[in-house]
N, C-alpha and C positions, 0 to 999 in steps of 0.2 A: 349250327354248323355253317361255315362261310365257304361259298364256291367262288371260284375265279370267274369273272364275267366272261371271258372268252371261252370257258369250258361250257358255260350256259348256252352261248350262241352257238357253239358246235352242236351241243345236244338238240337244240331247237332244229336247227338245219338238218340234222340226221332223222329226227322224228319226221320232220315235213316230207324229206326225201323217201323215207321208208312208207309213209302214208300214200304219197303218189305212186310209188312203185308198186305196192301190194294192191292198191284199188285198180291198177291196170292190168293185173294178172289174175289168171284163173286160180281157183283153189277148190278142190275136191275133197269134201269132208270124210268120203268113204274110199278114196284112192290116193293118187299122188299127182302132183304136177312137175314135172321134171324136163323143162325144155333146155337146160344146160347139161343133160347127161353126159355128152361127149366130153365136155371139159370136166364135169364132175368125176368121171372115171378115171380121168388122167390124174386129178388131185387124189382120188382115192388109192391109186397105186402107189403115188409119192407117200402118203400117209400111212400105207400099210407097210412100205419099205422103211420108214421111220420107225414105225412100231417094232418091226421086226430086228432092226439093228440096234435101236437104242432103247426105247421104252419098254418093251417085254423083258429084255435082260436086266434092265435096271429094276424092274418090279420084282424079278426073282431074287436080285440081291437084296432088296428092300425086305422081302419076306423072311430072309435068312438072318440078317444083320439087325433088323429093328424088331424089338420085343413088342408082345401084345400091349403091355403097359405104356410104352413109348409111342407106339400107334395111337393109343387113345389120346394122349397128350398133344400129339400133332394135329389129330382131328379136331380136337377142343379147340386149339389155338386158331387154326383156319377156319373154322365155323364161326368162331367169335369175331373174326374180321369181317365176316359176310354180314352181320347181324345190323350195321347201319344201312347198308344197302337194302337188306330185307325191309327195314323199318320204313325207308323212303319209298319203296315200291308198294308196300302194304297201303301206306297213306295215300298214295296216287291211285290205289284201286279202291279207295273208300272203305278200307277194312281197318278201322280204328283200333279194335282190341288187338288185332295181330300186330299192328305197328307198335303199339304201346308194349305188348309182350317183347317184341324184338329190342326195342329200345331199353327196356328194363334188364333183358338177358345180357346186353351188351355192358350195361352199367355194373350190374352184379358181378358178372364173369371177369370183367377187366379188373375190378378192385378186389373182392374177396376171392375171386378165381384165379388171383396172381397173374393178371395179363392174359387170362384166357385159357391157361393150360388145364385148368380143371372147370368143371361145369356144376357149381353150387346152384346155379338158376334152375336147372332141372329138378334138382332135390328140393327146391322150394316151391315147386309146382308151376314155375313159369315156363309154359311150353315153347318149343321151337316150331318155327314154320318158315320154310325157305320161299323166297320169291326172286324175281328178277325183272328186268324191264321188257323182255319178251312177253311175260305173263300180263304186265301192265298194258302193253299193246293190245294183247288179247281182249283184256277187260274192257278196252276203250272201243273195240269192235274193229281193230285192224285184221285184215285178211292173212291167213297164213303165207301166201305167196309161193313163189317156185322153191323147190327143195335145192338146197346148196350143200356141196361139201367143201369145207374151208380148210386150206393148208394149216398144218400143225393143230387143227381143233377138230376135224371129222364133221360129222353130220350137223345140218342146221337147215333153216328156211331164211327166206328174205326177211320176214318179221323177227325171228329170233336173232339173225345176224345183226340187225339193226338194234336189237336189245342189247347185244352183246356189247357193241361199241359203246352205246350211251351209258351202260353200267361201268364201263371202264373209265370213260371220261368223267363221269359224275359220281364216281365212288366217294361217299363221304368220308372214308377212312383215310383218302389221300390228304385231306384236309386236317387230320387229326395227328397222323403219325409224322414225326420230324423226317426230313429228307435223309438223313444219315441212317435211319432204322429200315427204310423202305426196302433196300437190298435183302435185309433178313426176312421180312415179310414175304418177298417174292420167292426167295429160296424156300421158305417154308411151304408155300404154294406148289412148288415144283416137287418137293418131297412128298407132299400129300397126293399128287398126281401119280406117282410111282406107287404109293400105297394103294390108291383106288385100283390101279391097274393090276396089282397084286391080289386085292381082294376080289375082283371080278374077271380074274384072268381066265377061268374055264369059260365062262360066257363069251368073253371077247375072243378066245383062241377059237372056239366053235365057230364063231360068227365069220372070223376072218381067214381061218386057215383050214376049216373042216367043211366048207360049204361050197356048192356048186358055183355060186355067184356071190361072192362077199359083199359086193357093192349093193346088190338088189337086196340082200340080207339085213345090212346095216340100214339101209334106207327105210325098210318095213319096220325094223326094230325101233328106230328113232322116232318115226312119225307116229307109231302106236303108242309108245311110252309117253311122247310129248303130248299128244292129244288125251290120252288117258289122264294125265296130270292137269292139264288145262282144264278139263271138263268134270272136274270132281271125281275122278275114277269112275266114270260111267261108260265109257267107251268098250265095246267089246273087243277081244284080241282078234276077231275074225273080221274086223270092219274094213281092213285094206286087202282082204283076199290073198291069192297067191302072186308073188313078185314075179314068178315066172311065166304066167299064163299068156302074156302078151309078147314074149320075147322068143 
């Protein structure tokens, strides 16, 4: 797969920036570091309003209009688009078997699976394993850095934000899909977002609208889940404590 040289340069600069920034920030493995809380809370209010006005209603429409079968096809398609990025990140982490599996899944599902809308790879025993550049940075020893709430995206950290940008810039799928088809792939991802909001609606609603402090609740939930995932599912749910005890 060929990458544009300017994209590679951008990715290197972003990685360098992320390394310098995370190296200079504190990181508490059993708590949180949130020096940008005042700004983050304003961003959280914006994201919460966006969810209430746009994403939450769209997810309810999705739940009514889209059948379970169509939902599976949409998820299969968007998951398949992520496989080249999964393969690249597994390779960068030294996980050769997982990288090979992600590559094989993409090839099988794109061909036999009719562009990825079906998942014959799973039926053939080729397992799926998601990854991203935030996980790659973690594997390379980058600190988590400060907690960040991103506009339109919600919870993140400095390390994961760097990973998000690098994944976007370096996504191998951008070199595979012709430009005229890219709006369709982006549209599918937006539709999947509404589907995910519908699937996890009760959890998200409880966190955002039925909680004393939705910002603290989301911060706690994100950091726990992310650390749990990054550390091979070995972190206790109690490791971050009570988000209200210092407020």
